[in-house]
C-alpha positions as CSV (number, residue, x, y, z in Angstrom):
1,X,-1.9,-22.7,-16.6
2,X,-1.7,-19.3,-15.1
3,X,-0.6,-15.9,-16.8
4,X,1.5,-13.4,-15.0
5,X,2.0,-10.3,-17.0
6,X,5.1,-8.7,-15.7
7,X,6.1,-5.3,-14.5
8,X,9.9,-4.6,-14.0
9,X,10.4,-1.8,-12.2
10,X,13.8,1.1,-12.4
11,X,13.6,3.6,-10.9
12,X,9.9,3.6,-10.1
13,X,9.0,3.2,-13.8
14,X,7.8,-0.3,-15.9
15,X,11.2,-0.8,-18.1
16,X,12.1,-3.6,-19.8
17,X,15.6,-4.7,-20.5
18,X,17.1,-6.7,-23.4
19,X,18.9,-10.0,-22.0
20,X,19.1,-8.2,-18.6
21,X,21.6,-5.8,-19.9
22,X,20.6,-2.6,-17.8
23,X,22.2,-0.3,-20.4
24,X,19.5,-1.7,-23.1
25,X,16.3,-0.1,-21.1
26,X,12.9,0.8,-22.6
27,X,10.4,3.1,-20.4
28,X,6.8,1.5,-21.3
29,X,4.8,3.3,-18.3
30,X,5.9,6.1,-15.5
31,X,3.0,4.9,-13.4
32,X,3.2,1.0,-12.5
33,X,-0.7,1.1,-11.6
34,X,-1.8,1.9,-15.1
35,X,-0.5,-1.1,-16.8
36,X,-1.5,-3.3,-13.5
37,X,-5.4,-1.8,-14.2
38,X,-5.2,-3.1,-17.6
39,X,-3.5,-6.4,-17.0
40,X,-6.6,-7.0,-14.5
41,X,-9.4,-5.8,-17.1
42,X,-7.8,-8.2,-19.6
43,X,-8.9,-11.0,-16.7
44,X,-5.4,-11.5,-15.1
45,X,-5.2,-12.8,-11.3
46,X,-1.6,-12.2,-11.0
47,X,0.9,-10.5,-11.6
48,X,4.6,-10.9,-11.6
49,X,6.7,-7.6,-10.5
50,X,10.6,-7.5,-10.5
51,X,12.6,-4.8,-8.5
52,X,15.3,-3.8,-11.1
53,X,17.2,-1.5,-8.7
54,X,17.0,-4.1,-6.0
55,X,18.6,-7.1,-8.2
56,X,21.6,-5.0,-8.7
57,X,21.9,-3.4,-5.6
58,X,20.1,-5.3,-2.9
59,X,18.0,-2.3,-1.9
60,X,14.2,-1.3,-2.0
61,X,14.1,1.7,-3.5
62,X,10.4,0.7,-5.1
63,X,9.3,-0.6,-2.1
64,X,6.5,2.3,-1.8
65,X,5.6,1.1,-5.9
66,X,5.4,-2.6,-4.4
67,X,2.8,-1.3,-1.8
68,X,0.9,0.2,-4.4
69,X,0.1,-2.8,-6.3
70,X,-0.1,-4.9,-3.6
71,X,-3.0,-2.6,-2.5
72,X,-4.5,-1.5,-5.1
73,X,-4.3,-3.4,-8.3
74,X,-6.5,-6.3,-7.2
75,X,-4.0,-8.7,-8.3
76,X,-2.2,-11.4,-6.8
77,X,1.2,-10.2,-6.9
78,X,4.8,-11.9,-6.8
79,X,7.8,-9.6,-6.1
80,X,11.5,-10.6,-6.7
81,X,15.0,-8.7,-7.1
82,X,16.9,-7.6,-4.1
83,X,15.3,-9.6,-1.2
84,X,18.4,-11.1,0.8
85,X,17.1,-11.3,4.4
86,X,13.8,-12.1,6.4
87,X,12.9,-9.0,7.5
88,X,12.6,-7.7,3.6
89,X,10.7,-11.1,3.5
90,X,8.3,-10.4,6.4
91,X,7.8,-6.5,5.0
92,X,6.3,-7.6,1.9
93,X,4.1,-10.5,2.8
94,X,2.9,-8.1,5.4
95,X,1.8,-5.4,3.4
96,X,-0.3,-7.8,0.9
97,X,2.4,-9.6,-1.3
98,X,1.0,-13.2,-2.4
99,X,4.6,-14.9,-3.3
100,X,8.1,-13.4,-2.5
101,X,11.2,-14.6,-5.1
102,X,14.2,-15.6,-3.7
103,X,17.3,-15.4,-6.6
104,X,20.6,-14.4,-5.5
105,X,20.3,-15.3,-2.0
106,X,19.1,-18.6,-2.8
107,X,21.9,-19.2,-4.9
108,X,24.4,-18.0,-2.3
109,X,23.2,-18.9,1.0
110,X,21.5,-22.6,1.0
111,X,20.8,-22.7,4.7
112,X,19.0,-19.1,4.8
113,X,17.3,-20.2,1.8
114,X,16.3,-23.8,3.7
115,X,14.6,-22.0,6.6
116,X,12.8,-19.9,4.9
117,X,11.2,-22.2,3.0
118,X,10.3,-23.9,5.7
119,X,8.9,-21.1,7.7
120,X,6.9,-19.5,5.0
121,X,6.1,-22.7,2.5
122,X,4.3,-22.0,-0.8
123,X,5.0,-18.1,-0.2
124,X,8.5,-18.4,-0.7
125,X,9.3,-19.1,-4.9
126,X,12.6,-19.4,-6.1
127,X,14.3,-17.7,-9.2
128,X,16.6,-19.6,-11.3
129,X,17.7,-17.0,-13.8
130,X,20.3,-19.2,-16.8
131,X,22.6,-18.0,-19.0
132,X,24.3,-21.0,-21.2
133,X,23.2,-23.4,-18.3
134,X,24.7,-21.8,-15.4
135,X,22.7,-19.5,-12.8
136,X,23.0,-16.2,-12.6
137,X,23.0,-13.4,-10.1
138,X,23.2,-9.8,-8.8
139,X,20.5,-8.6,-11.7
140,X,22.2,-11.3,-14.2
141,X,25.4,-9.5,-13.9
142,X,27.1,-12.2,-12.2
143,X,27.6,-15.9,-12.3
144,X,26.8,-17.6,-9.2
145,X,29.0,-20.5,-10.1
146,X,26.2,-23.5,-9.7
147,X,24.7,-25.3,-12.7
148,X,20.8,-25.1,-13.4
149,X,20.7,-28.9,-12.4
150,X,22.6,-28.7,-9.3
151,X,20.5,-25.5,-8.0
152,X,17.1,-27.8,-8.6
153,X,18.1,-30.7,-6.8
154,X,19.5,-28.9,-3.7
155,X,16.3,-26.4,-3.9
156,X,13.8,-30.0,-4.3
157,X,15.5,-31.5,-1.4
158,X,15.1,-28.4,0.6
159,X,11.3,-28.6,-0.3
160,X,10.9,-25.8,-2.9
161,X,7.6,-25.8,-4.9
162,X,7.2,-22.6,-6.9
163,X,9.9,-22.2,-9.2
164,X,10.5,-19.2,-12.1
165,X,12.9,-20.1,-14.7
166,X,14.2,-17.5,-17.3
167,X,16.8,-17.8,-19.9
168,X,18.7,-15.0,-19.7
169,X,19.5,-15.1,-23.8
170,X,16.1,-14.8,-24.5
171,X,14.5,-12.1,-22.2
172,X,12.9,-9.3,-24.0
173,X,14.1,-10.6,-27.2
174,X,10.8,-12.0,-28.3
175,X,12.5,-15.2,-29.7
176,X,10.6,-17.4,-27.9
177,X,10.5,-19.7,-24.5
178,X,13.2,-22.2,-24.4
179,X,10.5,-25.2,-24.2
180,X,13.5,-27.8,-24.5
181,X,14.5,-26.5,-21.4
182,X,11.0,-26.4,-19.5
183,X,10.2,-30.2,-20.8
184,X,13.5,-31.0,-19.1
185,X,13.1,-29.4,-15.9
186,X,9.6,-30.8,-15.8
187,X,10.4,-34.7,-16.9
188,X,13.9,-34.0,-14.1
189,X,11.3,-32.5,-11.5
190,X,7.7,-33.2,-11.5
191,X,7.7,-31.9,-8.0
192,X,8.2,-28.0,-8.8
193,X,5.4,-25.9,-9.9
194,X,7.6,-24.1,-13.0
195,X,6.7,-20.7,-14.4
196,X,8.5,-19.8,-17.7
197,X,10.1,-16.8,-18.0
198,X,12.1,-14.9,-21.2
199,X,10.9,-14.9,-24.7
200,X,7.4,-15.8,-24.5
201,X,5.6,-14.1,-27.8
202,X,3.0,-15.7,-29.4
203,X,-0.3,-17.3,-28.5
204,X,1.2,-20.4,-30.1
205,X,3.9,-20.8,-27.2
206,X,1.1,-20.1,-24.4
207,X,-0.6,-23.3,-25.7
208,X,2.8,-25.6,-25.9
209,X,3.7,-24.3,-22.6
210,X,0.5,-25.3,-21.3
211,X,0.0,-28.8,-22.9
212,X,4.0,-29.6,-21.6
213,X,2.5,-29.2,-17.9
214,X,3.9,-25.7,-17.0
215,X,2.2,-23.8,-14.1
216,X,2.8,-20.7,-15.3
217,X,3.9,-18.1,-18.0
218,X,5.6,-14.4,-17.7
219,X,4.5,-12.5,-21.1
220,X,6.3,-9.0,-20.7
221,X,8.0,-7.5,-23.7
222,X,5.3,-9.2,-25.9
223,X,2.4,-7.8,-24.2
224,X,3.8,-4.3,-24.3
225,X,5.0,-4.2,-27.7
226,X,1.5,-5.1,-29.2
227,X,2.6,-9.3,-30.1
228,X,0.0,-10.8,-27.5
229,X,-3.4,-10.1,-26.6
230,X,-3.7,-10.5,-23.1
231,X,-6.8,-11.7,-22.6
232,X,-6.6,-13.9,-25.4
233,X,-3.8,-15.4,-23.5
234,X,-5.4,-16.1,-20.3
235,X,-8.1,-17.4,-22.2
236,X,-5.8,-19.8,-24.2
237,X,-3.8,-20.5,-21.0
238,X,-6.8,-21.8,-19.4
């Protein structure tokens, strides 16, 4: 299993939100390259990056920060948040991004999503953000009007491979990953490479997710709050 340390960008700074609430923000670094360098030193190979401004507004306010991370961090960077056009996908891939994550657009425009999956293959991942069984969109502010299982079935039929599944109720709360959710998804959709997001807070959870057969686990607040030693997490995951 791969460990994806997370950098969430808001106004160019590294932040964390609690349960996706933009009013509950903690700033951890002004320069995203500083934690990225720490991630690489700990043995991480990947970086999960979210443009929170983009997720909320559909803009590319933090594009320069993302480009710097792709070019200077030495990590394989995946980026999500506000990616709703092929032009944006191409811009990120051309600057060295490893994988682009579609979220809101994957819910609202199935035809576009199918075309992008066909055209770019594994360079496209899908972010599935869940609140009470329903998929949330637009930076978790709105309901997408579709249940998780219904979206997963459609994405499977469209050939999606990488899914990043977030339980919003646990994100930023250090309350533990929703392993029951991931176990059910693995059972129902063995075709997917699933990455767990939301609440991952200890090494035992890393072991549990690894043993479930997850592809990856995202570590955010637990790292920034000193709850997880990233080097140990990388070793346990492997």
